[in-house]
PLY file of the C-alpha trace (Angstrom):
ply
format ascii 1.0
element vertex 312
property float x
property float y
property float z
element edge 311
property int vertex1
property int vertex2
end_header
112.35 -136.31 -83.30
114.58 -135.34 -80.67
113.52 -133.49 -77.25
115.14 -130.37 -78.40
113.55 -130.30 -81.69
110.05 -130.87 -79.83
111.08 -128.11 -77.39
111.76 -125.39 -80.51
108.33 -126.65 -82.07
106.63 -126.06 -78.76
107.87 -122.54 -78.71
106.95 -122.10 -82.43
103.34 -123.31 -81.67
103.06 -120.96 -78.72
104.35 -118.08 -80.99
101.82 -118.87 -83.65
98.88 -119.23 -81.16
99.69 -116.49 -78.40
97.29 -114.07 -77.49
97.86 -110.38 -76.26
97.87 -111.04 -72.63
100.55 -113.82 -72.99
102.61 -111.77 -75.15
102.58 -108.85 -72.90
103.26 -110.94 -69.85
106.26 -112.60 -71.52
107.76 -109.22 -72.27
107.23 -108.22 -68.59
108.92 -111.25 -67.40
111.97 -110.60 -69.50
112.18 -107.12 -68.48
112.30 -108.20 -64.94
115.20 -110.54 -65.87
117.04 -107.68 -67.28
116.54 -105.51 -64.36
118.15 -108.16 -61.98
121.21 -108.93 -64.52
124.15 -107.04 -62.96
127.62 -108.26 -62.14
128.11 -112.08 -62.50
125.39 -113.99 -64.44
126.58 -117.43 -65.22
129.90 -116.96 -67.09
129.03 -113.46 -68.11
129.89 -110.16 -66.48
127.38 -107.57 -66.83
128.04 -103.90 -66.26
125.47 -101.15 -67.45
124.77 -102.21 -71.27
128.05 -104.12 -71.72
128.25 -107.96 -71.56
131.70 -109.42 -71.14
132.24 -113.01 -71.93
135.04 -115.41 -71.09
137.06 -116.61 -74.03
135.91 -120.41 -73.53
133.12 -122.40 -74.72
131.12 -121.54 -77.79
128.73 -118.96 -78.96
126.17 -119.04 -81.92
125.85 -115.30 -83.09
122.68 -114.40 -85.03
122.43 -111.25 -87.05
119.32 -109.18 -88.16
116.11 -111.24 -88.16
113.46 -108.69 -89.27
110.46 -110.80 -88.78
111.88 -113.89 -90.68
110.50 -116.59 -88.55
111.35 -119.29 -90.84
115.05 -118.69 -91.15
115.10 -118.04 -87.31
113.71 -121.37 -86.61
115.69 -123.20 -88.92
118.85 -121.84 -87.45
117.82 -122.85 -83.93
117.20 -126.35 -85.08
120.13 -126.84 -87.37
122.65 -126.99 -84.40
120.48 -128.31 -81.79
121.11 -124.69 -80.12
118.34 -124.87 -77.39
119.70 -128.17 -76.27
123.26 -126.62 -76.11
122.34 -123.32 -74.20
119.90 -125.46 -71.92
122.59 -128.08 -70.84
125.94 -126.42 -71.55
127.06 -123.56 -69.20
129.69 -122.54 -71.84
127.38 -122.19 -74.68
125.88 -118.77 -75.68
123.31 -117.63 -77.90
123.80 -113.94 -78.99
121.53 -111.87 -81.21
122.85 -108.75 -82.79
119.64 -106.87 -82.62
116.82 -106.02 -85.26
114.19 -108.63 -84.46
111.18 -106.80 -85.98
110.08 -104.47 -88.82
110.18 -105.65 -92.68
108.60 -108.94 -91.80
105.02 -109.94 -90.97
105.90 -112.58 -88.64
107.73 -109.97 -86.28
105.57 -110.59 -83.21
106.30 -114.23 -83.60
110.03 -113.68 -83.78
109.87 -111.45 -80.63
107.97 -114.19 -78.83
110.50 -116.94 -79.74
113.49 -114.82 -78.89
112.11 -113.64 -75.54
110.96 -117.14 -74.58
114.48 -118.39 -75.10
115.76 -115.52 -72.90
113.35 -116.42 -70.29
114.14 -120.09 -70.32
117.99 -119.72 -70.53
118.77 -116.22 -69.05
122.32 -117.05 -68.32
123.05 -118.20 -71.91
121.04 -115.84 -74.11
122.19 -112.37 -74.92
120.07 -109.81 -76.61
121.57 -106.78 -78.13
119.75 -103.64 -79.17
119.67 -102.78 -82.94
118.67 -99.48 -84.62
115.19 -100.90 -84.97
115.03 -100.98 -81.22
116.27 -97.51 -80.83
115.09 -94.61 -78.55
112.27 -92.53 -79.28
114.29 -89.90 -81.38
116.24 -92.58 -83.42
113.29 -94.89 -84.65
114.10 -96.62 -87.75
111.90 -95.72 -90.78
109.67 -97.46 -92.23
108.78 -98.68 -88.96
106.06 -101.24 -89.67
106.14 -103.26 -86.33
102.84 -101.41 -85.17
101.14 -102.77 -88.19
102.32 -106.18 -87.79
101.15 -106.11 -84.04
97.79 -104.68 -85.17
97.19 -107.59 -87.68
98.15 -110.09 -84.77
96.31 -108.61 -81.94
93.73 -106.19 -83.02
92.68 -103.04 -81.63
94.45 -103.27 -78.21
97.79 -103.83 -80.00
99.51 -100.74 -78.45
99.63 -102.73 -75.25
102.18 -104.85 -76.77
104.01 -102.04 -78.44
104.38 -99.97 -75.38
105.82 -103.05 -73.63
108.26 -103.74 -76.31
109.46 -99.99 -76.32
110.17 -100.54 -72.54
111.93 -103.62 -73.32
114.33 -101.93 -75.83
115.63 -99.61 -73.27
116.93 -102.72 -71.38
118.70 -104.51 -74.25
122.58 -104.56 -74.15
124.67 -102.58 -76.45
127.59 -104.88 -77.05
129.30 -108.14 -76.09
133.15 -108.04 -75.48
135.25 -111.31 -75.62
138.59 -110.03 -74.28
141.51 -110.25 -76.93
138.94 -111.54 -79.49
135.67 -109.74 -80.39
133.49 -106.79 -79.82
129.93 -107.64 -80.97
127.55 -104.86 -81.58
124.55 -103.95 -83.98
125.80 -101.17 -86.11
129.36 -99.63 -85.95
132.04 -97.93 -83.94
131.37 -94.89 -81.87
134.00 -92.58 -83.12
134.61 -90.54 -79.83
134.76 -93.47 -77.36
137.89 -93.31 -75.28
137.23 -96.21 -72.86
134.82 -99.08 -72.36
132.82 -96.96 -70.13
131.57 -95.02 -73.09
129.92 -98.24 -74.16
128.90 -99.36 -70.62
126.91 -96.04 -70.19
126.03 -95.22 -73.81
122.21 -95.36 -73.15
122.63 -92.81 -70.30
124.57 -90.44 -72.19
122.19 -90.18 -75.05
121.57 -87.95 -76.86
124.06 -85.79 -74.99
126.74 -88.08 -76.63
126.46 -89.85 -79.86
127.86 -93.34 -78.65
124.51 -95.02 -78.71
123.34 -93.63 -81.96
126.75 -94.77 -83.80
126.77 -98.15 -81.99
123.22 -98.71 -83.46
123.37 -97.08 -86.79
126.99 -96.66 -88.31
128.47 -98.52 -91.12
132.29 -99.16 -92.06
133.52 -97.68 -95.35
136.36 -98.71 -97.57
139.04 -96.18 -98.65
138.04 -93.62 -96.01
140.07 -91.89 -93.38
138.00 -90.63 -90.39
134.18 -90.28 -91.00
131.43 -88.93 -93.20
127.85 -88.46 -92.56
125.76 -91.56 -93.11
123.17 -91.61 -95.90
120.94 -93.35 -93.47
120.29 -90.16 -91.69
121.99 -91.25 -88.37
125.22 -92.64 -87.36
128.34 -92.34 -89.53
130.34 -93.94 -92.35
133.70 -94.68 -90.49
137.05 -95.55 -91.86
139.76 -98.29 -90.95
141.60 -95.88 -88.83
138.61 -95.50 -86.61
138.10 -99.17 -86.25
141.91 -99.68 -85.50
141.70 -97.16 -82.55
138.31 -98.59 -81.26
139.62 -102.19 -81.17
142.97 -100.95 -79.42
140.83 -99.47 -76.58
138.83 -102.61 -76.07
141.84 -104.98 -76.47
139.99 -106.91 -79.19
140.82 -108.11 -82.75
137.53 -108.09 -84.58
134.25 -106.22 -84.71
131.22 -108.63 -85.39
128.15 -106.71 -86.47
124.77 -106.93 -88.24
122.97 -104.07 -89.72
123.92 -104.22 -93.33
122.11 -106.55 -95.81
124.72 -108.52 -97.68
124.10 -110.73 -100.83
126.02 -113.62 -99.50
124.74 -113.11 -96.05
128.12 -111.69 -94.76
130.94 -109.37 -95.83
134.33 -108.29 -94.40
135.62 -104.86 -94.24
138.76 -102.94 -93.22
141.34 -105.71 -93.98
139.69 -108.20 -91.77
138.80 -106.10 -88.81
135.13 -105.88 -89.36
132.79 -108.85 -90.08
129.19 -108.27 -91.02
126.42 -111.05 -90.86
122.85 -110.76 -91.97
120.62 -113.55 -90.89
117.52 -112.54 -92.58
116.45 -113.69 -96.11
113.77 -112.64 -98.66
111.98 -109.30 -99.32
112.86 -106.45 -99.16
116.50 -107.40 -98.96
116.44 -110.14 -101.44
120.00 -111.55 -100.52
120.62 -115.03 -101.84
121.48 -116.49 -98.46
121.43 -115.65 -94.67
124.48 -116.21 -92.57
125.12 -116.72 -88.86
128.20 -117.70 -86.75
129.19 -120.86 -84.84
132.17 -119.54 -82.77
134.76 -121.42 -80.66
135.34 -118.55 -78.10
138.46 -120.14 -76.86
140.30 -120.01 -80.15
142.09 -116.60 -80.52
141.81 -115.23 -84.01
143.73 -112.13 -85.51
141.26 -111.24 -88.26
137.80 -111.83 -89.76
139.18 -114.05 -92.52
139.94 -116.66 -90.12
136.24 -116.77 -89.19
135.20 -117.86 -92.68
135.08 -121.56 -91.41
132.70 -120.43 -88.56
130.13 -119.01 -90.83
126.92 -121.01 -91.38
124.66 -120.34 -94.33
120.85 -120.97 -95.14
0 1
1 2
2 3
3 4
4 5
5 6
6 7
7 8
8 9
9 10
10 11
11 12
12 13
13 14
14 15
15 16
16 17
17 18
18 19
19 20
20 21
21 22
22 23
23 24
24 25
25 26
26 27
27 28
28 29
29 30
30 31
31 32
32 33
33 34
34 35
35 36
36 37
37 38
38 39
39 40
40 41
41 42
42 43
43 44
44 45
45 46
46 47
47 48
48 49
49 50
50 51
51 52
52 53
53 54
54 55
55 56
56 57
57 58
58 59
59 60
60 61
61 62
62 63
63 64
64 65
65 66
66 67
67 68
68 69
69 70
70 71
71 72
72 73
73 74
74 75
75 76
76 77
77 78
78 79
79 80
80 81
81 82
82 83
83 84
84 85
85 86
86 87
87 88
88 89
89 90
90 91
91 92
92 93
93 94
94 95
95 96
96 97
97 98
98 99
99 100
100 101
101 102
102 103
103 104
104 105
105 106
106 107
107 108
108 109
109 110
110 111
111 112
112 113
113 114
114 115
115 116
116 117
117 118
118 119
119 120
120 121
121 122
122 123
123 124
124 125
125 126
126 127
127 128
128 129
129 130
130 131
131 132
132 133
133 134
134 135
135 136
136 137
137 138
138 139
139 140
140 141
141 142
142 143
143 144
144 145
145 146
146 147
147 148
148 149
149 150
150 151
151 152
152 153
153 154
154 155
155 156
156 157
157 158
158 159
159 160
160 161
161 162
162 163
163 164
164 165
165 166
166 167
167 168
168 169
169 170
170 171
171 172
172 173
173 174
174 175
175 176
176 177
177 178
178 179
179 180
180 181
181 182
182 183
183 184
184 185
185 186
186 187
187 188
188 189
189 190
190 191
191 192
192 193
193 194
194 195
195 196
196 197
197 198
198 199
199 200
200 201
201 202
202 203
203 204
204 205
205 206
206 207
207 208
208 209
209 210
210 211
211 212
212 213
213 214
214 215
215 216
216 217
217 218
218 219
219 220
220 221
221 222
222 223
223 224
224 225
225 226
226 227
227 228
228 229
229 230
230 231
231 232
232 233
233 234
234 235
235 236
236 237
237 238
238 239
239 240
240 241
241 242
242 243
243 244
244 245
245 246
246 247
247 248
248 249
249 250
250 251
251 252
252 253
253 254
254 255
255 256
256 257
257 258
258 259
259 260
260 261
261 262
262 263
263 264
264 265
265 266
266 267
267 268
268 269
269 270
270 271
271 272
272 273
273 274
274 275
275 276
276 277
277 278
278 279
279 280
280 281
281 282
282 283
283 284
284 285
285 286
286 287
287 288
288 289
289 290
290 291
291 292
292 293
293 294
294 295
295 296
296 297
297 298
298 299
299 300
300 301
301 302
302 303
303 304
304 305
305 306
306 307
307 308
308 309
309 310
310 311
């Protein structure tokens, strides 16, 4: 077994055996990392809640996990991801959000993801999903508290309170100039400049940029927007996507948020790619998907990314 495999297995062993004190301390450590991340961080430029990545090197992009530790570990091992981000400064690991809820191994998933961030802070990017939303936009059902209670017992709320603090530090999106904008949910309809993403967390709830970025979904055969059946965010048409990409000088929106039978789907004539990296109940998709991207390769639409998709 390679050293990298042993490294992932060690993190897995730690996740399975962690106690409350260790978990809370890890969350605190990562919050402190986020507090220091501003300006140039490795090959990233960080401003507010926006991460800008240079169009070079490679990136592994993982969608919703929702407590599916088995699939997460399989992804990390399959392409020796920890080795790549540990040794290669031009290799990124990007999570699109939704780490917990829906899966009983949610605490363990959080531990693995946060441990990777702690070990490789310049190469791991953690985005905010709608299941890491602000207090007025919590997803429902929200069963993470139950998972923490089963794991840690009566003092579980200490871990939950720290995670809630962590969520406020997670990034909103990753921009790769002339290529991609990566986010969890959808396009903020009223956005007029990149600053509306940079400061989306500060403008909430006065402006809906954060809500829509976390909650919205693309819809076919629609011009403009409609209210979302989710109860937050909007359904948005291709015209909204085109305008948003033009503002950001990007060609494709890469997002998570929506379960897909094949693990991915393409909307708006190739302008939106959805990936979903969780398998099993309650979604019952036949496979999970993630992306192995060559960031230096310029693409015009999501159809050109089919060869970059990986399936489990």
